[in-house]
N, C-alpha and C positions, 0 to 999 in steps of 0.2 A: 383706616384715615390716620393720618399723622395730628397729634397735637404737640401744640409749642409747648417751650418750658415755662413759659410765665401761665399759661393755663393750668397746667401739672399742676405746680405751686398752690394756686388756689384752691384746685380741689385736694390735695395733701390738705391743705389749712382747716377746709371746708370738712373733710371725714374725721380728723384730727379733735377737731374744736366739737364736733356732736359726740362722737365717744366720750371728751373727756366730763360732758355734763351727764354720761348713764349712768343712770339710777341702780348700783349695783346689790345698795343694804339698806332696808326700812326695820327701824326701831319706833312700835310704838307701846305708848306706856300711856298709862291709867292712870291719875293723881285717888286723891283722899280725900276727905270733906272739906278739909279748906286749903283749894288748889291756887286761890287767885289772889290773896292777903299778902301785899307788898312787906318782904322783910318776915314772913310769918316761916315758921320751922321747919312747914311744911309746903312750898312754895316749888313744885318740883322745876318748875321753868326755871326760876333765879340761879337756884341749884346748877340746873344742867348749865348755866349762862357761865357760873362763876368757876367750873371744874372744865367747861373749854377755853376759857379764859388765861388759865393756868397751864393748862398742855400745849397751847398751841402757841407759835413764834409770831403767826402770820397770819393778824387780826382778821382778813380780809378772806382766810379758809372758811370762816363759817359765816354763813347770811341767813340771816332771818324773814320767815317766809310765808308770817302767820293769818290765820283766819282766823271765821268765827266763830270755828267749834275747834281750833287746835290750834298750837304753836311749834312751831315747825322749824328746826332750824339744818339746813343742806351743808353739811361737814365736805371739805375737799372735795369739793361738784360731785361726788360720787353716793353720798348716803345719806340720807333723811332720818332725823330725828323728831318723831312727832308726839307731841303731849293733850293727850285729850283735856278741851280747858275743865270740864271736871268728868267726876266718876261714871255717869249717866249720860254720857256722850253716845250714840247708837254706834257701832259697831259699823254699819252700813254709811254712816257719815262721816266718819276718820278713814274709811275704806278710801269712799270719795275723793278726801282731800290726800291721800296718795297717788290715787289713779293723776287727780291733775297736776299732781307734782312732777311724775315720772314719767308718766304719759305711759307706751305700747307698752316699755319694761317692765310696768307693773306684772303682768304676766306672765313675762320668760322664765322661763327654768333656772336661770341666771341669779333670778335675785333672792336674793335671803330675805326673808323677815324676820322679826324679834319680835317678841311680846312680854309685857311686863306691868304688873299691875302695886299696887301700895295700897296700905291699909282700906279703903272701903272700894280703892281702883281694883278689888274682885270682879266684882258687877260686871265693868266692863270687861277683863278679861274670860269671863264666861260667855257674856253674848260675839265676846268675836271667835272664839272658840266653836261656837254652837253654829256659826255662819258658813262651816265646815272648809274656812282657809287655813293652809298648810303653815305653821312655823318651824323653823329651825332652832327655836329656844325659849322656853318659856322663862318667866323670874319670874317668881312673887315676893315682896318685900314687907314683913312684917302685916301680912294681910287678914281684913274678916275671912274667918275662914266657909270654903264653900266646899263642900262634897264634890259638885261638878267641874269646880275646877283641876284643870292639868298641869302639869309647872316641870322644868327639868330640876331648879332651885328653889329652894322654900329658904326664908329666913322668917325666925319668930321670938318672941319674946313673952312669954306668957305673962309675967307680971305684969304687962303694957295691956292688959285686959283681963286687969282680975275683978275688972268690978260687971262683967259679964259673965251673968250664971251658966250661960249656954256656951260660951266660948269654947273649953275642953273637951266635950262631946263633939262640937263642929270641927275642933282641931285633930282631931286623933280620926275623924271619917274621910275628913281628907287626905292627909296621912297615911291611912290605908288603903286610899283609893287611889295611891302615888305609892307605891313601895318599892319601884325599879328606880325612883329618883333621890334625890341629894335634899334631904331635909335638916336645916340647922340651926339648935336654936341658940341663942347671944343669951347667955342668961346675966350676963355682968351686969351691973350695978350704972355702969360707965358707958351703957350701949344702947341708949334709949332709940323711941320709935323712929322718930327722921332720920336716923342714919341706919336703917334699915334701906332708906329710900337714896341715899348720898352712896351707900356700899354699890346699889344695884346700880344708877346710872354711872357708877365707875368701871364697874365690871363688860356692863353692855357699850361702854364706848372703847373699851381695851379691844374688843371685837371687829370694831368698825375703823380704828385708827392704828 
């Protein structure tokens, strides 16, 4: 069966457009206790938007697709950065957002999934890891420690948690359970609690941009 040149062009255009929106990378980020305060130092969404604005020359390359349980940024059409509304959002709700936004691609072998938690966001990270979902990389940014949490990279500053007597023991237990992973103490007085979150976003963006 012969196909006309115009029909062939249309088919090529349809296929190109379909794959240009094919999700290949998804970042899941659990914030801390005060994620929604506008202008607040702990606002992960505002920090992400600020960093995206500073590195993107094309404003149209980032699209906001927020839902009831998460703030969603589609980056360069193929990556999703999903930030839970708070640290208590169940993993099943966050995963549903990802499935709705990425379709059949979510369960594909070519989709990389990254996980991160800041401060109290460890709660969401552990919930995600207990689900059995496989993540290519997990980053914990100055988290409230949990011995069940697994990570590839941890940054922390003990001074930020000095008012919590149980912190040192919990931190030691978590690090001991991740002996093959990277753990970096940011001891400088100039590196405060939100700086861990900002640096985590920066490192995660470098993985997808």
